[in-house]
N, CA, C and O atoms as CSV, one atom per row, in Angstrom:
chain,resi,resn,atom,element,x,y,z
A,1,MET,N,N,26.068,262.576,54.675
A,1,MET,CA,C,25.912,262.523,56.117
A,1,MET,C,C,27.307,262.422,56.730
A,1,MET,O,O,28.160,261.671,56.255
A,2,LYS,N,N,27.517,263.187,57.785
A,2,LYS,CA,C,28.786,263.131,58.499
A,2,LYS,C,C,28.682,262.113,59.625
A,2,LYS,O,O,27.706,262.082,60.375
A,3,VAL,N,N,29.727,261.269,59.724
A,3,VAL,CA,C,29.783,260.266,60.775
A,3,VAL,C,C,31.137,260.332,61.471
A,3,VAL,O,O,32.124,260.803,60.907
A,4,ILE,N,N,31.159,259.847,62.713
A,4,ILE,CA,C,32.401,259.716,63.476
A,4,ILE,C,C,32.700,258.225,63.565
A,4,ILE,O,O,31.858,257.448,64.014
A,5,LEU,N,N,33.886,257.827,63.143
A,5,LEU,CA,C,34.255,256.410,63.176
A,5,LEU,C,C,34.579,255.971,64.599
A,5,LEU,O,O,35.386,256.597,65.286
A,6,LYS,N,N,33.941,254.895,65.029
A,6,LYS,CA,C,34.183,254.339,66.354
A,6,LYS,C,C,35.298,253.300,66.332
A,6,LYS,O,O,35.863,252.967,67.373
A,7,LYS,N,N,35.614,252.790,65.139
A,7,LYS,CA,C,36.641,251.776,64.956
A,7,LYS,C,C,37.424,252.109,63.697
A,7,LYS,O,O,36.948,252.852,62.838
A,8,ASP,N,N,38.623,251.559,63.594
A,8,ASP,CA,C,39.358,251.643,62.332
A,8,ASP,C,C,38.587,250.825,61.307
A,8,ASP,O,O,38.146,249.711,61.589
A,9,PHE,N,N,38.430,251.381,60.132
A,9,PHE,CA,C,37.756,250.670,59.057
A,9,PHE,C,C,38.616,250.810,57.820
A,9,PHE,O,O,38.916,251.925,57.391
A,10,VAL,N,N,39.013,249.691,57.244
A,10,VAL,CA,C,40.030,249.635,56.198
A,10,VAL,C,C,39.771,250.609,55.058
A,10,VAL,O,O,40.684,251.334,54.663
A,11,HIS,N,N,38.588,250.649,54.531
A,11,HIS,CA,C,38.324,251.440,53.339
A,11,HIS,C,C,37.857,252.857,53.636
A,11,HIS,O,O,37.613,253.630,52.709
A,12,LEU,N,N,37.726,253.213,54.918
A,12,LEU,CA,C,37.157,254.509,55.245
A,12,LEU,C,C,38.107,255.392,56.054
A,12,LEU,O,O,38.323,256.548,55.690
A,13,GLY,N,N,38.674,254.878,57.132
A,13,GLY,CA,C,39.572,255.699,57.935
A,13,GLY,C,C,39.822,255.101,59.305
A,13,GLY,O,O,39.501,253.942,59.571
A,14,ARG,N,N,40.403,255.921,60.166
A,14,ARG,CA,C,40.782,255.477,61.510
A,14,ARG,C,C,39.758,255.926,62.554
A,14,ARG,O,O,38.935,256.808,62.311
A,15,GLU,N,N,39.837,255.302,63.693
A,15,GLU,CA,C,38.949,255.614,64.809
A,15,GLU,C,C,39.055,257.094,65.166
A,15,GLU,O,O,40.153,257.645,65.246
A,16,GLY,N,N,37.909,257.729,65.380
A,16,GLY,CA,C,37.864,259.123,65.790
A,16,GLY,C,C,37.814,260.128,64.659
A,16,GLY,O,O,37.623,261.318,64.911
A,17,GLU,N,N,37.977,259.693,63.432
A,17,GLU,CA,C,37.920,260.616,62.297
A,17,GLU,C,C,36.472,260.916,61.937
A,17,GLU,O,O,35.589,260.075,62.109
A,18,ILE,N,N,36.242,262.112,61.440
A,18,ILE,CA,C,34.921,262.505,60.959
A,18,ILE,C,C,34.952,262.386,59.442
A,18,ILE,O,O,35.797,262.989,58.781
A,19,LYS,N,N,34.028,261.607,58.895
A,19,LYS,CA,C,33.994,261.352,57.461
A,19,LYS,C,C,32.628,261.688,56.894
A,19,LYS,O,O,31.610,261.559,57.575
A,20,GLU,N,N,32.613,262.119,55.647
A,20,GLU,CA,C,31.372,262.367,54.915
A,20,GLU,C,C,31.078,261.129,54.075
A,20,GLU,O,O,31.870,260.764,53.206
A,21,VAL,N,N,29.932,260.479,54.334
A,21,VAL,CA,C,29.545,259.281,53.596
A,21,VAL,C,C,28.113,259.438,53.108
A,21,VAL,O,O,27.393,260.338,53.540
A,22,LYS,N,N,27.716,258.574,52.225
A,22,LYS,CA,C,26.333,258.609,51.727
A,22,LYS,C,C,25.388,258.166,52.846
A,22,LYS,O,O,25.741,257.338,53.686
A,23,ASP,N,N,24.194,258.730,52.838
A,23,ASP,CA,C,23.211,258.461,53.891
A,23,ASP,C,C,22.903,256.975,54.041
A,23,ASP,O,O,22.888,256.452,55.155
A,24,GLY,N,N,22.659,256.300,52.931
A,24,GLY,CA,C,22.313,254.882,52.977
A,24,GLY,C,C,23.443,254.029,53.515
A,24,GLY,O,O,23.196,253.074,54.251
A,25,TYR,N,N,24.680,254.352,53.165
A,25,TYR,CA,C,25.853,253.615,53.644
A,25,TYR,C,C,25.967,253.752,55.158
A,25,TYR,O,O,26.280,252.790,55.860
A,26,ALA,N,N,25.711,254.958,55.648
A,26,ALA,CA,C,25.778,255.183,57.095
A,26,ALA,C,C,24.642,254.463,57.816
A,26,ALA,O,O,24.882,253.737,58.781
A,27,ARG,N,N,23.407,254.659,57.355
A,27,ARG,CA,C,22.240,254.095,58.037
A,27,ARG,C,C,22.162,252.576,57.943
A,27,ARG,O,O,21.748,251.917,58.896
A,28,ASN,N,N,22.556,252.017,56.802
A,28,ASN,CA,C,22.371,250.586,56.578
A,28,ASN,C,C,23.590,249.732,56.880
A,28,ASN,O,O,23.453,248.525,57.075
A,29,PHE,N,N,24.780,250.322,56.925
A,29,PHE,CA,C,25.980,249.513,57.122
A,29,PHE,C,C,26.803,249.978,58.331
A,29,PHE,O,O,27.020,249.204,59.263
A,30,LEU,N,N,27.256,251.215,58.321
A,30,LEU,CA,C,28.191,251.672,59.350
A,30,LEU,C,C,27.576,251.745,60.747
A,30,LEU,O,O,28.152,251.221,61.700
A,31,ILE,N,N,26.444,252.371,60.877
A,31,ILE,CA,C,25.831,252.564,62.199
A,31,ILE,C,C,25.312,251.253,62.785
A,31,ILE,O,O,25.580,251.000,63.960
A,32,PRO,N,N,24.585,250.396,62.049
A,32,PRO,CA,C,24.127,249.131,62.643
A,32,PRO,C,C,25.261,248.208,63.083
A,32,PRO,O,O,25.094,247.439,64.029
A,33,ARG,N,N,26.399,248.270,62.419
A,33,ARG,CA,C,27.530,247.401,62.777
A,33,ARG,C,C,28.410,248.012,63.864
A,33,ARG,O,O,29.387,247.389,64.281
A,34,GLY,N,N,28.088,249.208,64.329
A,34,GLY,CA,C,28.860,249.841,65.391
A,34,GLY,C,C,30.187,250.406,64.918
A,34,GLY,O,O,31.085,250.634,65.729
A,35,ILE,N,N,30.325,250.633,63.628
A,35,ILE,CA,C,31.565,251.172,63.081
A,35,ILE,C,C,31.587,252.691,63.204
A,35,ILE,O,O,32.656,253.288,63.337
A,36,ALA,N,N,30.402,253.324,63.161
A,36,ALA,CA,C,30.338,254.776,63.198
A,36,ALA,C,C,29.075,255.235,63.920
A,36,ALA,O,O,28.133,254.467,64.120
A,37,ILE,N,N,29.087,256.511,64.304
A,37,ILE,CA,C,27.899,257.166,64.858
A,37,ILE,C,C,27.683,258.457,64.082
A,37,ILE,O,O,28.601,258.959,63.433
A,38,VAL,N,N,26.475,258.991,64.147
A,38,VAL,CA,C,26.166,260.236,63.457
A,38,VAL,C,C,26.938,261.367,64.134
A,38,VAL,O,O,26.998,261.436,65.361
A,39,ALA,N,N,27.523,262.245,63.339
A,39,ALA,CA,C,28.338,263.346,63.859
A,39,ALA,C,C,27.454,264.525,64.233
A,39,ALA,O,O,27.389,265.516,63.505
A,40,THR,N,N,26.773,264.419,65.369
A,40,THR,CA,C,25.978,265.531,65.892
A,40,THR,C,C,26.917,266.491,66.617
A,40,THR,O,O,28.041,266.111,66.946
A,41,PRO,N,N,26.482,267.737,66.875
A,41,PRO,CA,C,27.355,268.667,67.609
A,41,PRO,C,C,27.783,268.122,68.980
A,41,PRO,O,O,28.921,268.331,69.400
A,42,GLY,N,N,26.890,267.435,69.666
A,42,GLY,CA,C,27.237,266.854,70.965
A,42,GLY,C,C,28.282,265.755,70.848
A,42,GLY,O,O,29.191,265.658,71.672
A,43,ALA,N,N,28.143,264.927,69.813
A,43,ALA,CA,C,29.106,263.845,69.600
A,43,ALA,C,C,30.477,264.400,69.221
A,43,ALA,O,O,31.504,263.853,69.623
A,44,ILE,N,N,30.492,265.489,68.448
A,44,ILE,CA,C,31.763,266.113,68.066
A,44,ILE,C,C,32.451,266.715,69.286
A,44,ILE,O,O,33.670,266.612,69.425
A,45,ASN,N,N,31.672,267.346,70.176
A,45,ASN,CA,C,32.250,267.898,71.405
A,45,ASN,C,C,32.804,266.793,72.291
A,45,ASN,O,O,33.872,266.956,72.882
A,46,ALA,N,N,32.102,265.677,72.394
A,46,ALA,CA,C,32.583,264.551,73.193
A,46,ALA,C,C,33.858,263.975,72.582
A,46,ALA,O,O,34.764,263.558,73.304
A,47,LEU,N,N,33.926,263.952,71.263
A,47,LEU,CA,C,35.120,263.463,70.566
A,47,LEU,C,C,36.323,264.342,70.886
A,47,LEU,O,O,37.410,263.833,71.157
A,48,LYS,N,N,36.135,265.651,70.856
A,48,LYS,CA,C,37.228,266.580,71.167
A,48,LYS,C,C,37.672,266.442,72.616
A,48,LYS,O,O,38.859,266.570,72.913
A,49,ALA,N,N,36.730,266.181,73.525
A,49,ALA,CA,C,37.062,266.035,74.941
A,49,ALA,C,C,37.877,264.766,75.204
A,49,ALA,O,O,38.711,264.736,76.108
A,50,SER,N,N,37.634,263.739,74.422
A,50,SER,CA,C,38.326,262.468,74.654
A,50,SER,C,C,39.550,262.291,73.743
A,50,SER,O,O,40.062,261.179,73.608
A,51,GLU,N,N,40.011,263.361,73.128
A,51,GLU,CA,C,41.121,263.296,72.177
A,51,GLU,C,C,42.410,262.748,72.807
A,51,GLU,O,O,43.065,261.892,72.211
A,52,GLU,N,N,42.775,263.218,73.981
A,52,GLU,CA,C,44.011,262.763,74.643
A,52,GLU,C,C,43.943,261.270,74.976
A,52,GLU,O,O,44.913,260.534,74.793
A,53,LYS,N,N,42.796,260.847,75.460
A,53,LYS,CA,C,42.612,259.435,75.813
A,53,LYS,C,C,42.769,258.552,74.576
A,53,LYS,O,O,43.393,257.493,74.639
A,54,ARG,N,N,42.200,258.994,73.449
A,54,ARG,CA,C,42.304,258.230,72.213
A,54,ARG,C,C,43.738,258.158,71.710
A,54,ARG,O,O,44.179,257.112,71.233
A,55,LYS,N,N,44.472,259.270,71.816
A,55,LYS,CA,C,45.864,259.273,71.362
A,55,LYS,C,C,46.707,258.294,72.174
A,55,LYS,O,O,47.535,257.570,71.623
A,56,LYS,N,N,46.490,258.279,73.478
A,56,LYS,CA,C,47.239,257.362,74.345
A,56,LYS,C,C,46.892,255.911,74.016
A,56,LYS,O,O,47.770,255.052,73.948
A,57,LYS,N,N,45.603,255.653,73.814
A,57,LYS,CA,C,45.145,254.308,73.473
A,57,LYS,C,C,45.718,253.871,72.124
A,57,LYS,O,O,46.101,252.712,71.960
A,58,LEU,N,N,45.777,254.788,71.162
A,58,LEU,CA,C,46.318,254.490,69.842
A,58,LEU,C,C,47.807,254.165,69.926
A,58,LEU,O,O,48.276,253.246,69.255
A,59,GLN,N,N,48.554,254.908,70.741
A,59,GLN,CA,C,49.983,254.629,70.900
A,59,GLN,C,C,50.210,253.251,71.506
A,59,GLN,O,O,51.126,252.538,71.096
A,60,GLN,N,N,49.387,252.872,72.475
A,60,GLN,CA,C,49.511,251.542,73.078
A,60,GLN,C,C,49.173,250.465,72.056
A,60,GLN,O,O,49.832,249.427,72.001
A,61,LYS,N,N,48.155,250.709,71.256
A,61,LYS,CA,C,47.749,249.744,70.242
A,61,LYS,C,C,48.847,249.569,69.193
A,61,LYS,O,O,49.136,248.448,68.772
A,62,ILE,N,N,49.451,250.667,68.777
A,62,ILE,CA,C,50.525,250.611,67.784
A,62,ILE,C,C,51.720,249.842,68.333
A,62,ILE,O,O,52.323,249.044,67.616
A,63,ALA,N,N,52.070,250.074,69.599
A,63,ALA,CA,C,53.193,249.360,70.214
A,63,ALA,C,C,52.907,247.858,70.273
A,63,ALA,O,O,53.783,247.043,69.984
A,64,ALA,N,N,51.679,247.498,70.646
A,64,ALA,CA,C,51.316,246.079,70.723
A,64,ALA,C,C,51.327,245.437,69.336
A,64,ALA,O,O,51.766,244.296,69.189
A,65,LEU,N,N,50.850,246.153,68.323
A,65,LEU,CA,C,50.831,245.606,66.962
A,65,LEU,C,C,52.235,245.468,66.380
A,65,LEU,O,O,52.498,244.531,65.625
A,66,LYS,N,N,53.137,246.382,66.718
A,66,LYS,CA,C,54.525,246.260,66.258
A,66,LYS,C,C,55.185,245.032,66.882
A,66,LYS,O,O,55.942,244.320,66.222
A,67,GLU,N,N,54.892,244.793,68.151
A,67,GLU,CA,C,55.425,243.600,68.821
A,67,GLU,C,C,54.849,242.330,68.181
A,67,GLU,O,O,55.570,241.356,67.968
A,68,LEU,N,N,53.548,242.349,67.879
A,68,LEU,CA,C,52.909,241.213,67.212
A,68,LEU,C,C,53.498,240.998,65.819
A,68,LEU,O,O,53.716,239.858,65.408
A,69,ALA,N,N,53.756,242.081,65.093
A,69,ALA,CA,C,54.349,241.976,63.755
A,69,ALA,C,C,55.731,241.340,63.831
A,69,ALA,O,O,56.087,240.534,62.971
A,70,LEU,N,N,56.507,241.689,64.838
A,70,LEU,CA,C,57.825,241.077,65.007
A,70,LEU,C,C,57.700,239.591,65.286
A,70,LEU,O,O,58.463,238.785,64.753
A,71,HIS,N,N,56.736,239.230,66.122
A,71,HIS,CA,C,56.499,237.820,66.451
A,71,HIS,C,C,56.038,237.042,65.208
A,71,HIS,O,O,56.506,235.930,64.960
A,72,ILE,N,N,55.136,237.619,64.443
A,72,ILE,CA,C,54.617,236.960,63.245
A,72,ILE,C,C,55.723,236.777,62.203
A,72,ILE,O,O,55.784,235.743,61.539
A,73,SER,N,N,56.592,237.774,62.060
A,73,SER,CA,C,57.632,237.688,61.024
A,73,SER,C,C,58.644,236.582,61.304
A,73,SER,O,O,59.395,236.197,60.407
A,74,GLN,N,N,58.677,236.068,62.523
A,74,GLN,CA,C,59.596,234.984,62.859
A,74,GLN,C,C,58.961,233.608,62.682
A,74,GLN,O,O,59.624,232.589,62.874
A,75,LEU,N,N,57.682,233.575,62.318
A,75,LEU,CA,C,56.968,232.311,62.178
A,75,LEU,C,C,57.203,231.642,60.829
A,75,LEU,O,O,57.431,232.298,59.813
A,76,THR,N,N,57.140,230.314,60.856
A,76,THR,CA,C,57.069,229.515,59.638
A,76,THR,C,C,55.976,228.481,59.856
A,76,THR,O,O,56.107,227.600,60.705
A,77,LEU,N,N,54.908,228.589,59.098
A,77,LEU,CA,C,53.799,227.643,59.210
A,77,LEU,C,C,54.036,226.490,58.247
A,77,LEU,O,O,54.422,226.704,57.097
A,78,SER,N,N,53.805,225.274,58.714
A,78,SER,CA,C,54.013,224.094,57.875
A,78,SER,C,C,52.690,223.391,57.619
A,78,SER,O,O,51.872,223.207,58.521
A,79,PHE,N,N,52.506,223.008,56.372
A,79,PHE,CA,C,51.317,222.280,55.965
A,79,PHE,C,C,51.755,221.069,55.145
A,79,PHE,O,O,52.761,221.113,54.437
A,80,THR,N,N,50.983,219.987,55.251
A,80,THR,CA,C,51.234,218.823,54.403
A,80,THR,C,C,49.983,218.555,53.582
A,80,THR,O,O,48.862,218.642,54.083
A,81,ARG,N,N,50.193,218.228,52.317
A,81,ARG,CA,C,49.086,217.916,51.413
A,81,ARG,C,C,49.457,216.672,50.617
A,81,ARG,O,O,50.633,216.374,50.410
A,82,THR,N,N,48.430,215.955,50.177
A,82,THR,CA,C,48.672,214.758,49.359
A,82,THR,C,C,48.945,215.174,47.917
A,82,THR,O,O,48.571,216.263,47.482
A,83,LYS,N,N,49.603,214.282,47.193
A,83,LYS,CA,C,49.888,214.549,45.785
A,83,LYS,C,C,49.513,213.336,44.960
A,83,LYS,O,O,49.399,212.225,45.478
A,84,ASN,N,N,49.324,213.561,43.670
A,84,ASN,CA,C,49.009,212.446,42.772
A,84,ASN,C,C,50.308,211.881,42.177
A,84,ASN,O,O,51.399,212.282,42.582
A,85,GLU,N,N,50.190,210.949,41.216
A,85,GLU,CA,C,51.369,210.307,40.647
A,85,GLU,C,C,52.282,211.283,39.903
A,85,GLU,O,O,53.492,211.067,39.831
A,86,GLU,N,N,51.711,212.354,39.352
A,86,GLU,CA,C,52.528,213.341,38.638
A,86,GLU,C,C,53.166,214.358,39.580
A,86,GLU,O,O,53.946,215.201,39.135
A,87,GLY,N,N,52.852,214.296,40.865
A,87,GLY,CA,C,53.419,215.234,41.834
A,87,GLY,C,C,52.610,216.500,42.011
A,87,GLY,O,O,53.093,217.457,42.615
A,88,VAL,N,N,51.382,216.530,41.496
A,88,VAL,CA,C,50.521,217.706,41.615
A,88,VAL,C,C,49.736,217.615,42.923
A,88,VAL,O,O,49.238,216.550,43.290
A,89,MET,N,N,49.637,218.730,43.609
A,89,MET,CA,C,48.977,218.776,44.912
A,89,MET,C,C,47.464,218.632,44.784
A,89,MET,O,O,46.838,219.248,43.922
A,90,PHE,N,N,46.879,217.793,45.675
A,90,PHE,CA,C,45.431,217.740,45.825
A,90,PHE,C,C,45.046,218.843,46.795
A,90,PHE,O,O,45.623,218.938,47.878
A,91,GLY,N,N,44.098,219.663,46.435
A,91,GLY,CA,C,43.651,220.725,47.318
A,91,GLY,C,C,44.574,221.926,47.258
A,91,GLY,O,O,45.319,222.111,46.295
A,92,SER,N,N,44.511,222.751,48.316
A,92,SER,CA,C,45.327,223.958,48.367
A,92,SER,C,C,45.426,224.430,49.813
A,92,SER,O,O,44.786,223.872,50.704
A,93,VAL,N,N,46.225,225.450,50.032
A,93,VAL,CA,C,46.324,226.101,51.340
A,93,VAL,C,C,45.648,227.455,51.193
A,93,VAL,O,O,46.068,228.282,50.385
A,94,THR,N,N,44.599,227.677,51.979
A,94,THR,CA,C,43.797,228.883,51.873
A,94,THR,C,C,44.015,229.792,53.078
A,94,THR,O,O,44.750,229.455,54.006
A,95,LYS,N,N,43.362,230.949,53.043
A,95,LYS,CA,C,43.421,231.878,54.168
A,95,LYS,C,C,42.883,231.223,55.437
A,95,LYS,O,O,43.416,231.447,56.524
A,96,ASN,N,N,41.835,230.418,55.305
A,96,ASN,CA,C,41.263,229.751,56.474
A,96,ASN,C,C,42.253,228.788,57.117
A,96,ASN,O,O,42.322,228.705,58.343
A,97,ASP,N,N,43.022,228.057,56.305
A,97,ASP,CA,C,44.045,227.158,56.836
A,97,ASP,C,C,45.096,227.950,57.610
A,97,ASP,O,O,45.532,227.539,58.685
A,98,ILE,N,N,45.496,229.087,57.050
A,98,ILE,CA,C,46.505,229.925,57.694
A,98,ILE,C,C,45.975,230.489,58.999
A,98,ILE,O,O,46.701,230.524,59.992
A,99,ILE,N,N,44.715,230.934,59.019
A,99,ILE,CA,C,44.124,231.480,60.243
A,99,ILE,C,C,44.072,230.421,61.332
A,99,ILE,O,O,44.366,230.713,62.491
A,100,LYS,N,N,43.701,229.187,60.976
A,100,LYS,CA,C,43.655,228.107,61.966
A,100,LYS,C,C,45.032,227.838,62.554
A,100,LYS,O,O,45.155,227.621,63.759
A,101,SER,N,N,46.065,227.848,61.725
A,101,SER,CA,C,47.425,227.621,62.222
A,101,SER,C,C,47.898,228.777,63.102
A,101,SER,O,O,48.589,228.563,64.098
A,102,LEU,N,N,47.527,229.987,62.735
A,102,LEU,CA,C,47.903,231.137,63.553
A,102,LEU,C,C,47.176,231.124,64.892
A,102,LEU,O,O,47.755,231.493,65.914
A,103,LYS,N,N,45.912,230.703,64.896
A,103,LYS,CA,C,45.174,230.596,66.154
A,103,LYS,C,C,45.795,229.551,67.066
A,103,LYS,O,O,45.797,229.711,68.287
A,104,ALA,N,N,46.322,228.482,66.479
A,104,ALA,CA,C,47.007,227.465,67.277
A,104,ALA,C,C,48.261,228.042,67.936
A,104,ALA,O,O,48.704,227.556,68.977
A,105,ALA,N,N,48.830,229.090,67.316
A,105,ALA,CA,C,50.002,229.764,67.876
A,105,ALA,C,C,49.598,230.988,68.702
A,105,ALA,O,O,50.435,231.848,68.979
A,106,ASN,N,N,48.316,231.075,69.101
A,106,ASN,CA,C,47.761,232.174,69.907
A,106,ASN,C,C,47.885,233.535,69.220
A,106,ASN,O,O,48.149,234.543,69.875
A,107,ILE,N,N,47.696,233.558,67.918
A,107,ILE,CA,C,47.681,234.804,67.158
A,107,ILE,C,C,46.328,234.898,66.480
A,107,ILE,O,O,45.996,234.087,65.616
A,108,ASN,N,N,45.550,235.894,66.878
A,108,ASN,CA,C,44.206,236.063,66.323
A,108,ASN,C,C,44.190,237.234,65.355
A,108,ASN,O,O,44.345,238.389,65.752
A,109,ILE,N,N,44.000,236.920,64.085
A,109,ILE,CA,C,43.839,237.946,63.068
A,109,ILE,C,C,42.643,237.571,62.210
A,109,ILE,O,O,42.201,236.422,62.201
A,110,SER,N,N,42.129,238.553,61.493
A,110,SER,CA,C,40.955,238.277,60.661
A,110,SER,C,C,41.390,237.886,59.250
A,110,SER,O,O,42.540,238.077,58.854
A,111,LYS,N,N,40.450,237.342,58.521
A,111,LYS,CA,C,40.690,236.872,57.153
A,111,LYS,C,C,41.081,238.027,56.233
A,111,LYS,O,O,41.888,237.852,55.321
A,112,GLU,N,N,40.517,239.191,56.471
A,112,GLU,CA,C,40.784,240.349,55.624
A,112,GLU,C,C,42.203,240.872,55.774
A,112,GLU,O,O,42.707,241.549,54.878
A,113,GLN,N,N,42.853,240.573,56.886
A,113,GLN,CA,C,44.193,241.078,57.127
A,113,GLN,C,C,45.262,240.293,56.373
A,113,GLN,O,O,46.376,240.786,56.198
A,114,ILE,N,N,44.944,239.089,55.929
A,114,ILE,CA,C,45.906,238.266,55.209
A,114,ILE,C,C,45.885,238.636,53.730
A,114,ILE,O,O,44.825,238.675,53.105
A,115,VAL,N,N,47.067,238.905,53.177
A,115,VAL,CA,C,47.177,239.249,51.761
A,115,VAL,C,C,47.588,237.982,51.017
A,115,VAL,O,O,48.759,237.604,50.993
A,116,LEU,N,N,46.600,237.342,50.416
A,116,LEU,CA,C,46.821,236.119,49.650
A,116,LEU,C,C,45.855,236.169,48.468
A,116,LEU,O,O,44.680,235.832,48.616
A,117,PRO,N,N,46.341,236.586,47.294
A,117,PRO,CA,C,45.436,236.782,46.155
A,117,PRO,C,C,44.658,235.535,45.765
A,117,PRO,O,O,43.490,235.623,45.384
A,118,SER,N,N,45.298,234.374,45.858
A,118,SER,CA,C,44.619,233.124,45.533
A,118,SER,C,C,45.220,232.029,46.406
A,118,SER,O,O,46.347,232.169,46.881
A,119,PRO,N,N,44.482,230.936,46.625
A,119,PRO,CA,C,45.021,229.840,47.431
A,119,PRO,C,C,46.322,229.291,46.832
A,119,PRO,O,O,46.515,229.306,45.617
A,120,ILE,N,N,47.194,228.816,47.697
A,120,ILE,CA,C,48.480,228.268,47.248
A,120,ILE,C,C,48.249,226.830,46.808
A,120,ILE,O,O,47.745,226.018,47.584
A,121,LYS,N,N,48.617,226.505,45.562
A,121,LYS,CA,C,48.346,225.186,44.989
A,121,LYS,C,C,49.617,224.472,44.549
A,121,LYS,O,O,49.568,223.592,43.690
A,122,GLU,N,N,50.753,224.844,45.132
A,122,GLU,CA,C,52.024,224.225,44.788
A,122,GLU,C,C,52.782,223.886,46.065
A,122,GLU,O,O,52.519,224.454,47.125
A,123,PHE,N,N,53.716,222.963,45.954
A,123,PHE,CA,C,54.576,222.628,47.078
A,123,PHE,C,C,55.745,223.604,47.107
A,123,PHE,O,O,56.192,224.080,46.063
A,124,GLY,N,N,56.236,223.898,48.305
A,124,GLY,CA,C,57.381,224.789,48.438
A,124,GLY,C,C,57.211,225.734,49.606
A,124,GLY,O,O,56.329,225.560,50.447
A,125,VAL,N,N,58.071,226.739,49.643
A,125,VAL,CA,C,58.040,227.752,50.695
A,125,VAL,C,C,57.583,229.064,50.078
A,125,VAL,O,O,58.137,229.515,49.076
A,126,PHE,N,N,56.573,229.673,50.680
A,126,PHE,CA,C,55.991,230.906,50.173
A,126,PHE,C,C,55.958,231.946,51.281
A,126,PHE,O,O,55.875,231.604,52.461
A,127,GLU,N,N,56.023,233.210,50.901
A,127,GLU,CA,C,55.896,234.297,51.862
A,127,GLU,C,C,54.477,234.856,51.780
A,127,GLU,O,O,53.943,235.102,50.699
A,128,VAL,N,N,53.882,235.050,52.968
A,128,VAL,CA,C,52.529,235.584,53.058
A,128,VAL,C,C,52.581,236.846,53.909
A,128,VAL,O,O,53.224,236.873,54.959
A,129,LYS,N,N,51.904,237.882,53.449
A,129,LYS,CA,C,51.902,239.164,54.151
A,129,LYS,C,C,50.611,239.318,54.953
A,129,LYS,O,O,49.538,238.898,54.518
A,130,VAL,N,N,50.736,239.927,56.131
A,130,VAL,CA,C,49.592,240.219,56.995
A,130,VAL,C,C,49.594,241.714,57.272
A,130,VAL,O,O,50.588,242.248,57.765
A,131,ASN,N,N,48.497,242.399,56.961
A,131,ASN,CA,C,48.355,243.813,57.280
A,131,ASN,C,C,47.645,243.938,58.620
A,131,ASN,O,O,46.451,243.656,58.725
A,132,LEU,N,N,48.380,244.362,59.645
A,132,LEU,CA,C,47.799,244.485,60.979
A,132,LEU,C,C,47.102,245.828,61.168
A,132,LEU,O,O,46.105,245.928,61.884
A,133,MET,N,N,47.636,246.853,60.519
A,133,MET,CA,C,47.066,248.192,60.587
A,133,MET,C,C,47.435,248.878,59.272
A,133,MET,O,O,48.105,248.273,58.435
A,134,HIS,N,N,47.018,250.112,59.075
A,134,HIS,CA,C,47.286,250.799,57.814
A,134,HIS,C,C,48.767,250.789,57.453
A,134,HIS,O,O,49.111,250.592,56.287
A,135,ASP,N,N,49.635,250.992,58.410
A,135,ASP,CA,C,51.060,251.087,58.114
A,135,ASP,C,C,51.901,250.053,58.859
A,135,ASP,O,O,53.126,250.164,58.882
A,136,ILE,N,N,51.276,249.062,59.459
A,136,ILE,CA,C,52.007,247.996,60.163
A,136,ILE,C,C,51.652,246.665,59.506
A,136,ILE,O,O,50.489,246.265,59.462
A,137,SER,N,N,52.683,245.988,58.995
A,137,SER,CA,C,52.461,244.692,58.366
A,137,SER,C,C,53.619,243.767,58.705
A,137,SER,O,O,54.678,244.210,59.149
A,138,ALA,N,N,53.403,242.491,58.491
A,138,ALA,CA,C,54.428,241.485,58.747
A,138,ALA,C,C,54.359,240.434,57.650
A,138,ALA,O,O,53.310,240.213,57.045
A,139,THR,N,N,55.492,239.794,57.407
A,139,THR,CA,C,55.561,238.730,56.415
A,139,THR,C,C,56.090,237.479,57.098
A,139,THR,O,O,57.079,237.532,57.829
A,140,PHE,N,N,55.431,236.356,56.856
A,140,PHE,CA,C,55.885,235.090,57.431
A,140,PHE,C,C,55.931,234.047,56.322
A,140,PHE,O,O,55.429,234.267,55.219
A,141,LYS,N,N,56.541,232.909,56.634
A,141,LYS,CA,C,56.721,231.867,55.630
A,141,LYS,C,C,55.718,230.749,55.816
A,141,LYS,O,O,55.360,230.389,56.937
A,142,VAL,N,N,55.275,230.211,54.708
A,142,VAL,CA,C,54.391,229.045,54.688
A,142,VAL,C,C,55.122,227.951,53.918
A,142,VAL,O,O,55.482,228.130,52.754
A,143,ASN,N,N,55.337,226.821,54.577
A,143,ASN,CA,C,56.042,225.698,53.981
A,143,ASN,C,C,55.030,224.587,53.704
A,143,ASN,O,O,54.373,224.101,54.625
A,144,ILE,N,N,54.904,224.188,52.445
A,144,ILE,CA,C,53.951,223.156,52.061
A,144,ILE,C,C,54.753,221.963,51.540
A,144,ILE,O,O,55.517,222.078,50.581
A,145,THR,N,N,54.559,220.813,52.194
A,145,THR,CA,C,55.295,219.601,51.809
A,145,THR,C,C,54.313,218.492,51.435
A,145,THR,O,O,53.188,218.465,51.935
A,146,PRO,N,N,54.730,217.586,50.565
A,146,PRO,CA,C,53.852,216.469,50.198
A,146,PRO,C,C,53.907,215.377,51.257
A,146,PRO,O,O,54.898,215.238,51.974
A,147,ILE,N,N,52.833,214.609,51.343
A,147,ILE,CA,C,52.795,213.476,52.285
A,147,ILE,C,C,53.463,212.298,51.640
A,147,ILE,O,O,53.550,211.230,52.246
């Protein structure tokens, strides 16, 4: 089934692209979530008519994300955790902790955009990457100190 993407979707493509997907994936996941619509001839014609508007909107979005990436790359988030007698950290710093700290700094990103293979379970300074768009990313520092 051919669909037109209404939003950027990480594993599929960018807004406005026409993609061939399996029928069940389109009917049960993409269309109910508002990520895509069925690529009928009328929808394709409407897509072509709104091409200039989409390009302008995409350029504005890219400019805003580049500015956000610059702002994020200057951040250093600090966390404190307790330690035991051997100096081993109790708990960890997870994606959710990072998202809460970023929201406190008026930066709203989703959990999927943070590249953190596993929670941080050591004290020190670590670099964390955030993918804002397919080709726009930023790296910021996370400082974890013992109480």
